[in-house]
PATOR-867415 format. One record per residue (C-alpha): residue number from 1; residue in one letter; x, y negated, z negated. Coordinates in nm, 4 decimals, decimal comma. Each point is the difference from the previous one (the first is absolute). Layout:
N
+-----+------+----------+----------+----------+
!  nr ! rest !        x !        y !        z !
+-----+------+----------+----------+----------+
! NUM !    A !        X !        Y !        Z !
...
+-----+------+----------+----------+----------+
***
This chain:
307
+-----+------+----------+----------+----------+
!  nr ! rest !        x !        y !        z !
+-----+------+----------+----------+----------+
!   1 !    M !  13,0321 !  -5,8936 !   2,6313 !
!   2 !    T !  -0,0668 !   0,2398 !  -0,2944 !
!   3 !    A !   0,2946 !   0,2292 !  -0,0757 !
!   4 !    A !   0,0117 !   0,2827 !   0,2573 !
!   5 !    P !  -0,0732 !   0,3545 !  -0,1108 !
!   6 !    G !   0,2959 !   0,2191 !  -0,0557 !
!   7 !    A !   0,2274 !  -0,3063 !  -0,0167 !
!   8 !    G !   0,2144 !   0,1777 !  -0,2698 !
!   9 !    S !   0,1222 !   0,2650 !   0,2435 !
!  10 !    T !   0,0833 !   0,0314 !   0,3614 !
!  11 !    P !   0,0056 !   0,2845 !   0,2576 !
!  12 !    E !   0,3840 !  -0,0047 !  -0,0150 !
!  13 !    D !   0,0150 !   0,0722 !  -0,3730 !
!  14 !    G !   0,1142 !   0,3304 !  -0,1427 !
!  15 !    A !  -0,0800 !   0,3221 !   0,1936 !
!  16 !    A !  -0,1878 !  -0,1930 !   0,2662 !
!  17 !    A !   0,3180 !  -0,1704 !   0,1225 !
!  18 !    A !   0,0808 !   0,2776 !   0,2473 !
!  19 !    V !  -0,3507 !   0,0677 !   0,1133 !
!  20 !    D !  -0,0932 !  -0,0906 !   0,3574 !
!  21 !    L !  -0,2797 !  -0,2520 !   0,0307 !
!  22 !    I !  -0,2466 !  -0,0136 !   0,2865 !
!  23 !    D !  -0,2702 !  -0,2704 !  -0,0152 !
!  24 !    A !  -0,2812 !   0,1851 !   0,1651 !
!  25 !    H !  -0,2296 !  -0,3037 !   0,0489 !
!  26 !    V !   0,1155 !  -0,3364 !   0,1181 !
!  27 !    H !  -0,1387 !  -0,2521 !   0,2464 !
!  28 !    V !   0,1505 !  -0,2475 !   0,2325 !
!  29 !    W !  -0,1844 !  -0,2494 !   0,2266 !
!  30 !    D !   0,0453 !  -0,3169 !   0,1939 !
!  31 !    P !  -0,3157 !  -0,2088 !   0,0481 !
!  32 !    R !   0,1821 !  -0,2020 !   0,2687 !
!  33 !    R !   0,0020 !   0,3054 !   0,2210 !
!  34 !    L !  -0,3032 !   0,2050 !  -0,1022 !
!  35 !    R !  -0,3348 !  -0,0772 !  -0,1547 !
!  36 !    Y !  -0,0827 !   0,0961 !  -0,3622 !
!  37 !    D !  -0,3404 !  -0,1573 !  -0,0865 !
!  38 !    W !   0,0222 !   0,1117 !  -0,3633 !
!  39 !    L !   0,3076 !  -0,2130 !  -0,0598 !
!  40 !    A !  -0,1737 !  -0,3304 !   0,0756 !
!  41 !    G !  -0,0021 !  -0,2333 !  -0,2980 !
!  42 !    T !   0,2257 !   0,2224 !  -0,2172 !
!  43 !    A !   0,3556 !  -0,0399 !  -0,1204 !
!  44 !    L !   0,0960 !   0,2948 !   0,2087 !
!  45 !    D !  -0,0820 !  -0,1783 !   0,3259 !
!  46 !    R !   0,3541 !  -0,0372 !   0,1223 !
!  47 !    P !   0,2568 !   0,2401 !   0,1644 !
!  48 !    R !   0,1168 !   0,2907 !  -0,2172 !
!  49 !    L !   0,2891 !   0,1721 !   0,1714 !
!  50 !    P !   0,2428 !   0,2830 !  -0,0932 !
!  51 !    G !   0,2567 !  -0,2400 !  -0,1310 !
!  52 !    D !  -0,2506 !  -0,1409 !  -0,2476 !
!  53 !    I !  -0,1033 !   0,3326 !  -0,1658 !
!  54 !    D !   0,0482 !   0,0412 !  -0,3678 !
!  55 !    D !   0,2460 !   0,2923 !  -0,0095 !
!  56 !    A !   0,0239 !   0,0287 !  -0,3841 !
!  57 !    G !   0,3442 !  -0,1627 !  -0,0096 !
!  58 !    G !   0,1339 !   0,2159 !   0,2859 !
!  59 !    A !  -0,1229 !   0,3343 !  -0,1488 !
!  60 !    V !  -0,2344 !   0,0584 !   0,2891 !
!  61 !    R !   0,1531 !   0,0520 !   0,3441 !
!  62 !    R !  -0,2724 !   0,1876 !   0,1797 !
!  63 !    W !  -0,3690 !  -0,0969 !   0,0542 !
!  64 !    V !  -0,3152 !   0,1340 !   0,1513 !
!  65 !    F !  -0,1821 !  -0,2807 !   0,1881 !
!  66 !    V !  -0,3778 !   0,0088 !  -0,0401 !
!  67 !    E !  -0,2221 !  -0,1997 !   0,2400 !
!  68 !    A !  -0,1168 !  -0,3366 !  -0,1352 !
!  69 !    D !  -0,3576 !  -0,0226 !   0,1305 !
!  70 !    V !   0,0814 !  -0,1801 !   0,3174 !
!  71 !    T !  -0,3062 !  -0,0745 !   0,2188 !
!  72 !    P !  -0,1022 !   0,3367 !   0,1671 !
!  73 !    D !   0,0717 !  -0,1165 !   0,3510 !
!  74 !    Q !   0,3667 !  -0,0607 !  -0,1018 !
!  75 !    S !   0,0739 !   0,3274 !  -0,1879 !
!  76 !    L !   0,2245 !   0,1398 !   0,2620 !
!  77 !    D !   0,1731 !  -0,3274 !   0,0433 !
!  78 !    E !   0,0755 !   0,0022 !  -0,3740 !
!  79 !    A !   0,1406 !   0,3468 !   0,0173 !
!  80 !    R !   0,2274 !  -0,0935 !   0,2924 !
!  81 !    W !   0,1068 !  -0,3173 !  -0,1776 !
!  82 !    V !   0,1069 !   0,1881 !  -0,3047 !
!  83 !    A !   0,1803 !   0,2570 !   0,2130 !
!  84 !    G !   0,1999 !  -0,2836 !   0,1540 !
!  85 !    L !   0,1023 !  -0,1780 !  -0,3233 !
!  86 !    D !   0,3579 !  -0,0045 !  -0,1267 !
!  87 !    W !  -0,0738 !   0,2266 !  -0,3008 !
!  88 !    P !   0,2703 !   0,2673 !  -0,0540 !
!  89 !    G !  -0,1783 !   0,1170 !  -0,3176 !
!  90 !    L !  -0,3381 !   0,0837 !   0,1735 !
!  91 !    A !  -0,0419 !   0,3701 !  -0,0469 !
!  92 !    A !  -0,3581 !   0,0593 !   0,1115 !
!  93 !    A !  -0,3013 !  -0,1972 !   0,1106 !
!  94 !    V !  -0,3734 !   0,0353 !  -0,0629 !
!  95 !    V !  -0,1712 !  -0,1952 !   0,2726 !
!  96 !    A !  -0,3508 !  -0,1220 !   0,0605 !
!  97 !    V !  -0,2380 !   0,2087 !   0,2214 !
!  98 !    D !  -0,3732 !  -0,0559 !   0,0362 !
!  99 !    L !  -0,1247 !   0,3430 !  -0,0728 !
! 100 !    E !  -0,3557 !  -0,0988 !   0,0776 !
! 101 !    A !   0,0758 !  -0,1080 !   0,3534 !
! 102 !    P !  -0,1346 !   0,2085 !   0,2822 !
! 103 !    D !   0,3606 !   0,0458 !   0,1335 !
! 104 !    A !   0,1418 !   0,0826 !  -0,3486 !
! 105 !    A !   0,1922 !   0,3044 !   0,1369 !
! 106 !    G !   0,1781 !  -0,2077 !   0,2552 !
! 107 !    R !   0,0859 !  -0,2675 !  -0,2697 !
! 108 !    I !   0,1382 !   0,2698 !  -0,2209 !
! 109 !    A !   0,2033 !   0,1432 !   0,2748 !
! 110 !    R !   0,1540 !  -0,3371 !   0,0902 !
! 111 !    A !   0,0790 !  -0,0728 !  -0,3650 !
! 112 !    A !   0,1654 !   0,3338 !  -0,0452 !
! 113 !    G !   0,2358 !  -0,0813 !   0,2850 !
! 114 !    L !   0,1562 !  -0,3017 !  -0,1660 !
! 115 !    P !   0,3263 !   0,0240 !  -0,1967 !
! 116 !    L !  -0,0142 !   0,1169 !  -0,3595 !
! 117 !    V !  -0,3800 !   0,0160 !  -0,0093 !
! 118 !    R !  -0,0914 !   0,2662 !  -0,2481 !
! 119 !    G !  -0,3541 !  -0,0925 !  -0,0838 !
! 120 !    V !  -0,3076 !  -0,2188 !   0,0765 !
! 121 !    R !  -0,2371 !  -0,1992 !  -0,2090 !
! 122 !    H !  -0,3574 !  -0,1064 !   0,0670 !
! 123 !    L !  -0,1046 !  -0,2194 !  -0,3016 !
! 124 !    L !  -0,2872 !   0,1757 !  -0,1702 !
! 125 !    Q !  -0,0342 !  -0,2438 !  -0,2889 !
! 126 !    D !  -0,3353 !  -0,1673 !  -0,0172 !
! 127 !    L !  -0,1534 !   0,2146 !   0,2839 !
! 128 !    P !  -0,3502 !   0,1242 !  -0,0862 !
! 129 !    P !  -0,0400 !   0,3737 !  -0,0790 !
! 130 !    E !  -0,1762 !   0,0693 !   0,3277 !
! 131 !    R !   0,3150 !  -0,1265 !   0,1913 !
! 132 !    L !   0,2238 !   0,2407 !  -0,2054 !
! 133 !    A !  -0,2467 !   0,2820 !   0,0761 !
! 134 !    A !  -0,0215 !  -0,0600 !   0,3785 !
! 135 !    P !   0,0985 !   0,2954 !   0,2227 !
! 136 !    R !   0,2253 !  -0,2295 !   0,2075 !
! 137 !    L !   0,2340 !  -0,0633 !  -0,2906 !
! 138 !    R !   0,0254 !   0,3705 !  -0,0844 !
! 139 !    T !   0,0779 !   0,0819 !   0,3653 !
! 140 !    A !   0,2768 !  -0,2736 !   0,0030 !
! 141 !    L !   0,1570 !   0,1371 !  -0,3164 !
! 142 !    A !   0,0315 !   0,3336 !   0,1742 !
! 143 !    E !   0,1784 !  -0,1756 !   0,2845 !
! 144 !    V !   0,2332 !  -0,1753 !  -0,2406 !
! 145 !    A !   0,0929 !   0,3471 !  -0,1405 !
! 146 !    R !   0,0480 !   0,1455 !   0,3507 !
! 147 !    A !   0,2425 !  -0,2832 !   0,0748 !
! 148 !    G !   0,2048 !   0,1075 !  -0,2989 !
! 149 !    L !  -0,0702 !  -0,3299 !  -0,1914 !
! 150 !    V !  -0,0951 !  -0,0800 !  -0,3484 !
! 151 !    F !  -0,3182 !  -0,1967 !  -0,0796 !
! 152 !    D !   0,0329 !  -0,2695 !  -0,2675 !
! 153 !    A !  -0,3383 !  -0,0485 !  -0,1608 !
! 154 !    C !  -0,0547 !  -0,3366 !  -0,1639 !
! 155 !    V !  -0,3252 !  -0,0019 !  -0,1934 !
! 156 !    R !  -0,1352 !  -0,1695 !  -0,3245 !
! 157 !    H !  -0,0879 !   0,2250 !  -0,2986 !
! 158 !    P !  -0,3789 !  -0,0076 !   0,0700 !
! 159 !    Q !   0,0729 !   0,1582 !   0,3375 !
! 160 !    L !   0,2019 !   0,2995 !  -0,1242 !
! 161 !    D !  -0,2932 !   0,2385 !   0,0032 !
! 162 !    A !  -0,0653 !  -0,0976 !   0,3666 !
! 163 !    L !   0,3687 !   0,0638 !   0,0775 !
! 164 !    D !  -0,0328 !   0,3404 !  -0,1706 !
! 165 !    R !  -0,2940 !   0,0878 !   0,2295 !
! 166 !    L !   0,1824 !  -0,1240 !   0,3094 !
! 167 !    L !   0,3123 !   0,2199 !  -0,0832 !
! 168 !    T !  -0,2247 !   0,2972 !  -0,0760 !
! 169 !    D !  -0,1845 !  -0,0354 !   0,3318 !
! 170 !    S !   0,3075 !  -0,0764 !   0,2125 !
! 171 !    D !   0,2392 !   0,2281 !   0,1691 !
! 172 !    G !   0,2772 !  -0,2495 !  -0,0816 !
! 173 !    G !   0,3625 !   0,0276 !  -0,1110 !
! 174 !    V !   0,2125 !  -0,1783 !  -0,2505 !
! 175 !    T !  -0,1789 !  -0,3052 !  -0,1695 !
! 176 !    V !   0,1623 !  -0,2524 !  -0,2343 !
! 177 !    L !  -0,2307 !  -0,1817 !  -0,2349 !
! 178 !    D !   0,1405 !  -0,3510 !  -0,0338 !
! 179 !    H !   0,0135 !  -0,1915 !  -0,3352 !
! 180 !    L !  -0,1523 !   0,2809 !  -0,2070 !
! 181 !    G !  -0,3280 !  -0,0693 !   0,1642 !
! 182 !    K !  -0,0039 !  -0,3632 !  -0,1422 !
! 183 !    P !  -0,1101 !   0,0981 !  -0,3490 !
! 184 !    P !  -0,1725 !  -0,2500 !  -0,2362 !
! 185 !    V !   0,3277 !  -0,1306 !  -0,1607 !
! 186 !    D !  -0,1605 !  -0,2812 !  -0,1945 !
! 187 !    Q !  -0,2456 !   0,2308 !  -0,1638 !
! 188 !    G !   0,2470 !   0,2805 !  -0,0651 !
! 189 !    L !  -0,0239 !   0,3781 !  -0,0033 !
! 190 !    A !  -0,2139 !   0,0102 !  -0,3197 !
! 191 !    S !  -0,2800 !  -0,2035 !   0,1617 !
! 192 !    D !  -0,3013 !   0,1405 !   0,1803 !
! 193 !    A !   0,1444 !  -0,1043 !   0,3359 !
! 194 !    G !   0,3394 !   0,1594 !  -0,0944 !
! 195 !    R !  -0,1613 !   0,3201 !  -0,0963 !
! 196 !    D !  -0,1859 !   0,0121 !   0,3256 !
! 197 !    W !   0,3252 !  -0,0637 !   0,1893 !
! 198 !    L !   0,1650 !   0,2878 !  -0,1796 !
! 199 !    T !  -0,2877 !   0,2356 !   0,0709 !
! 200 !    A !   0,0117 !  -0,0896 !   0,3710 !
! 201 !    L !   0,3770 !   0,0263 !   0,0071 !
! 202 !    R !  -0,0189 !   0,3407 !  -0,1530 !
! 203 !    R !  -0,2243 !   0,1215 !   0,2792 !
! 204 !    L !   0,2306 !  -0,1506 !   0,2583 !
! 205 !    A !   0,3035 !   0,1743 !  -0,1559 !
! 206 !    R !  -0,1444 !   0,3225 !   0,1128 !
! 207 !    H !   0,0893 !  -0,0847 !   0,3570 !
! 208 !    E !   0,3477 !   0,1521 !   0,0228 !
! 209 !    R !   0,1101 !  -0,2163 !   0,2909 !
! 210 !    L !  -0,0861 !  -0,3276 !  -0,1766 !
! 211 !    F !   0,2733 !  -0,2054 !  -0,1473 !
! 212 !    V !  -0,0299 !  -0,3161 !  -0,2157 !
! 213 !    K !   0,1992 !  -0,3194 !   0,0041 !
! 214 !    L !   0,0930 !  -0,1509 !  -0,3331 !
! 215 !    S !  -0,0314 !  -0,3490 !   0,1265 !
! 216 !    G !  -0,2231 !  -0,2951 !   0,0296 !
! 217 !    L !  -0,1214 !  -0,0387 !  -0,3635 !
! 218 !    P !   0,1394 !  -0,3525 !  -0,0458 !
! 219 !    A !  -0,2298 !  -0,1241 !   0,2744 !
! 220 !    E !  -0,2988 !   0,1493 !  -0,1756 !
! 221 !    T !   0,0372 !  -0,1713 !  -0,3358 !
! 222 !    A !  -0,0242 !  -0,3551 !  -0,1469 !
! 223 !    D !   0,3274 !  -0,0323 !  -0,1764 !
! 224 !    A !   0,3188 !   0,1690 !  -0,0886 !
! 225 !    Q !  -0,1044 !   0,0726 !  -0,3605 !
! 226 !    T !  -0,2982 !   0,2017 !   0,1184 !
! 227 !    L !   0,2257 !   0,1798 !   0,2494 !
! 228 !    R !   0,2372 !   0,0935 !  -0,2726 !
! 229 !    R !  -0,2753 !   0,1191 !  -0,2280 !
! 230 !    N !  -0,2111 !   0,2008 !   0,2520 !
! 231 !    A !   0,2154 !   0,1074 !   0,2870 !
! 232 !    P !   0,2004 !   0,2780 !  -0,1930 !
! 233 !    D !  -0,3212 !   0,1877 !  -0,0827 !
! 234 !    L !  -0,1145 !  -0,0159 !   0,3660 !
! 235 !    L !   0,3380 !   0,0990 !   0,1318 !
! 236 !    R !   0,0350 !   0,2883 !  -0,2464 !
! 237 !    A !  -0,3471 !   0,1261 !   0,0889 !
! 238 !    A !   0,0827 !   0,0087 !   0,3812 !
! 239 !    V !   0,3352 !   0,1756 !  -0,0669 !
! 240 !    D !  -0,1645 !   0,2543 !  -0,2380 !
! 241 !    L !  -0,2632 !   0,0849 !   0,2659 !
! 242 !    F !   0,2135 !  -0,0021 !   0,3150 !
! 243 !    G !   0,3422 !   0,0933 !  -0,1382 !
! 244 !    P !   0,3198 !  -0,1828 !   0,0849 !
! 245 !    D !   0,0431 !   0,1935 !   0,3215 !
! 246 !    R !  -0,3169 !  -0,1671 !   0,1281 !
! 247 !    C !   0,0716 !  -0,3575 !  -0,1196 !
! 248 !    L !   0,1898 !  -0,2724 !   0,1797 !
! 249 !    L !   0,1458 !  -0,3323 !  -0,1120 !
! 250 !    G !  -0,1060 !  -0,3268 !   0,1636 !
! 251 !    G !   0,0496 !  -0,3689 !  -0,0730 !
! 252 !    D !  -0,2733 !  -0,1335 !   0,2176 !
! 253 !    W !   0,2241 !  -0,3058 !   0,0735 !
! 254 !    P !  -0,0993 !  -0,2861 !   0,0435 !
! 255 !    V !  -0,3635 !   0,0445 !  -0,1172 !
! 256 !    S !   0,0851 !   0,1729 !  -0,3346 !
! 257 !    T !   0,3613 !  -0,0825 !  -0,0564 !
! 258 !    G !   0,2376 !  -0,2829 !   0,0887 !
! 259 !    T !  -0,0331 !  -0,3751 !  -0,0460 !
! 260 !    D !  -0,3710 !  -0,0077 !   0,0704 !
! 261 !    G !  -0,0726 !   0,3269 !  -0,1697 !
! 262 !    L !  -0,0736 !   0,0581 !  -0,3616 !
! 263 !    T !   0,3401 !   0,1499 !  -0,0729 !
! 264 !    S !   0,3222 !   0,0974 !   0,1574 !
! 265 !    T !   0,0796 !   0,3192 !   0,1893 !
! 266 !    R !   0,2734 !   0,0814 !  -0,2660 !
! 267 !    A !  -0,2471 !  -0,0356 !  -0,2817 !
! 268 !    W !  -0,2809 !   0,1986 !   0,1698 !
! 269 !    F !   0,2425 !   0,2758 !   0,0811 !
! 270 !    A !   0,1212 !   0,0031 !  -0,3686 !
! 271 !    L !  -0,3529 !   0,0253 !  -0,1236 !
! 272 !    V !  -0,0679 !   0,2930 !   0,2272 !
! 273 !    R !   0,3174 !   0,1671 !  -0,1027 !
! 274 !    D !  -0,0558 !  -0,0495 !  -0,3676 !
! 275 !    T !  -0,3401 !   0,1543 !   0,0435 !
! 276 !    V !   0,0767 !   0,3045 !   0,2024 !
! 277 !    G !   0,3201 !   0,0829 !  -0,1870 !
! 278 !    E !   0,3538 !   0,0715 !   0,1166 !
! 279 !    H !  -0,0673 !   0,3592 !   0,1007 !
! 280 !    A !  -0,2755 !  -0,0945 !   0,2562 !
! 281 !    W !   0,1577 !  -0,3271 !   0,1042 !
! 282 !    P !   0,2319 !   0,1319 !   0,2893 !
! 283 !    R !  -0,2991 !   0,1601 !   0,1667 !
! 284 !    V !  -0,2305 !  -0,3008 !  -0,0482 !
! 285 !    A !   0,2835 !  -0,2504 !   0,0978 !
! 286 !    A !   0,0952 !   0,1651 !   0,3242 !
! 287 !    A !  -0,0368 !   0,3763 !   0,0528 !
! 288 !    T !  -0,3827 !  -0,0044 !   0,0578 !
! 289 !    A !   0,0227 !  -0,2867 !   0,2426 !
! 290 !    R !   0,2753 !   0,1737 !   0,2033 !
! 291 !    R !  -0,2206 !   0,3109 !   0,0225 !
! 292 !    V !  -0,3286 !  -0,1700 !   0,0704 !
! 293 !    Y !   0,1296 !  -0,2578 !   0,2547 !
! 294 !    G !   0,2759 !   0,2091 !   0,1653 !
! 295 !    I !   0,2835 !  -0,2215 !  -0,1165 !
! 296 !    D !   0,3434 !   0,1244 !   0,0585 !
! 297 !    D !   0,2008 !   0,0843 !  -0,3051 !
! 298 !    G !   0,3146 !  -0,0814 !   0,1881 !
! 299 !    P !   0,1371 !   0,0646 !   0,3504 !
! 300 !    D !   0,0536 !   0,3654 !  -0,0714 !
! 301 !    H !  -0,3336 !   0,0595 !  -0,1608 !
! 302 !    P !  -0,2897 !  -0,1062 !   0,2237 !
! 303 !    A !  -0,3429 !   0,0210 !  -0,1543 !
! 304 !    A !  -0,3462 !   0,0576 !   0,1459 !
! 305 !    P !  -0,3329 !  -0,1382 !  -0,1139 !
! 306 !    A !  -0,1823 !   0,2131 !  -0,2609 !
! 307 !    G !  -0,2474 !   0,2386 !   0,1608 !
+-----+------+----------+----------+----------+
***
């Protein structure tokens, strides 16, 4: 594999050594127990369990689980399976809920009753614009907010304007944009597609209850050299628009990082740290995730989801 980005520094170096790290986007799955159609024929089609997670050499001790696109009929089973895992570092969970289902309100309520569930995700990527504009989805987002949960929005960059309209029309709560809205990493910020992404992201940043995950870019590019060249500009643009108090750090293991990802969690976190700077790093590395997902800062400092 080509040398990983940020290989010359690690999250433990210098001032970052004492900084708490929360990986706000990690997946686990077990195809022997649950069905993940998208894994078929890929190198990822095998169990990925908490003990396998790339923890950046022990620097990460707390994680936010994000649903892994299990078949819709097993979404609650996946959430219950994760809740029952031997995973002391699990700090919060974003579980799958079909927000287009007629009984979406009941599904949201059942998910909210599970341990450590702080958010829900209904994959929006690749949905046509009319699906994102449907009244049923707006109504469901309002139910998510009433349940006190966060909505993780996973879209591709051509869908960002549709997401902006959805959030504008919704009486929703806190939303987290996964993976910077999957920008065109290969083309870079200076390309036509990159400028369109930036324009759409600027509009989205006006939503004060929208946060953005600095995650997922390794899965959106062809090679590590391109990632090193183009990711810093994209990360910097997102932090400039949203500010570090609205940015979260995520590894997106095992899709983006780890043995089958483009780079390691340690190298990805180092690239993000080098880009955002030491002053912003503590907020990006943990503080924003604690606030957004209601992660305890310790036994004497319980947190509540941002709202």
